[in-house]
Phi, psi and omega in degrees: 000322177300322179300318182302316181288314185295329177298324180284343181268340186296124181284350182257007183296133182249124182275126181230164178296143178298340181278349180237133176280146177296135177307144186304318181297318180290324178296318178296323178296320177296320177301314181297318181296316178299313181296322179294320178299312181293318180299317179294319179296317180292325177297317177296315182295323181294333181282353182250157168298154184307317184291321178292322178299314179298318180296322179293315178298320178298312182297317181298313187279340172297328177275315188282318186306310181297349179265003180262168179293338181283352180301326183295328179283318178301311182294318181296316179296314181292327177293322178291320183286328184231071187293345182274355179289139173278178185300314182295319179294321179293319178300316180296317180296320177299314180297320180293323178295318175297322178298320178296320178299317179298321177295318178299314181300320180287343182273348181304317179293349184246017184302318180299317179295324180297331183265337188246348182277062186290334180299331180264008180053042182298315180227119176265135181243125177242130183236125177299150184300318179295319179292322178299322178294321176301314180294317182297327180273005181054039180274125177300142182217163175255111179263130185231136178220179181238168178281071180238145179053239171246094186297339180298335184287347177298312179297321181296318180294322181290314180292330177296335178276005177088015182267122174290124191230137173242124187249134176284134176220152177262114179303142179290147175294333177269109184296330177294314179293323179299315179296322179296316181295316181294327176294319180293331183276355183301327182290350180286338178079016182262162165261139184252137181242123179298147184295330183292128182054037186290330185302312180297319180294320181293321176299319179295319179298315181295320180291339177272003177096003178266148172273164180233151178238135185221135169265120189226030179265351183272163177295137173234116187299332178267010184281183179260145177288116183229141181300138178208114186057039175080003179232149177291132182222134178295122190227142177294132177257001182305313181303312181294318181297315179298315182298318181285318183296316184258008178053051178250148175296141174255110190246116177283139179238122182251131177249129180234126174280126179246006179170179178292120182058029176230133188219159168236127178250124181244116175264103187283173178291151180301145176286144180252149178231136181292336180246121183272355178279148181274049178270175187299318182296316181294319180297316179293322179298315181290322178295322178295322176300316181296315177300322179297320177296312179303317180299317180294322178295317181294321178298326179292319184223068186299330181289349181262007182267126175274112187224060185263012172233150181299124184267334186239073173284173178294143181249127183258310182209153182287150174230110190256000176282157180300141182220000000 
């Protein structure tokens, strides 16, 4: 998701026909420009205290974000989710959503401080009693969260509780940027699993006693149509399928920004399903529960939702296999 936004910010991006690939040299130049922008931004953020860095990133992207090509997706998604907003209200919400993204981007150099600076109450962690029991028993679980507030802190909170965690991630198209992001994420204490052929890898991780973490609020073209804000939306069914197939708890993790570089992480109780078999109906039922939770969280703090990709494309037919 970070790649999607940064591509729209790059001042060196060259628009070419979809029928022709960008020459390798120009593509490499674009990668370098994107990586240089992020490196410079992170260097500036690293020189500031976390809260000042977040405030600076917020201010910058509230101005810059609406001027990028991704604004049409941010505005379109928020308009679909909140159809009663007038033009002025929608414009303000878009700027605030971009501001949250800027704050998150500025917080990457400070991830370790966000998780360990407990004396300053940087990140408060609340764990449901049932979930605490799952952790105490070292039971593998599927932890699921959404692109809300600073979603990276979900992994940090889980590993801080002593849970061995493997997180699914999508490698960046820009290899320079990918290495930078993975270096920044080392302080999270997670093992990372590439998105390609992830299902088989995640099953292996769970069977070896490790828990897995998945972000599943974004559109997945091979997903199943599941209600989201009253409309059918293609949604990943992997979290629900894994939980039912391997009989693991499915635990929602909510991240709430309560200030600049200040967060509350809530590990909710595991979701329950009336059908314990991993059939299509049970998978859809559990996925619908998860979408309902995400929707309620977004309604509470809509400005904290990262929605820079189209969430509601046309739906042609259901796909009920794990994706």
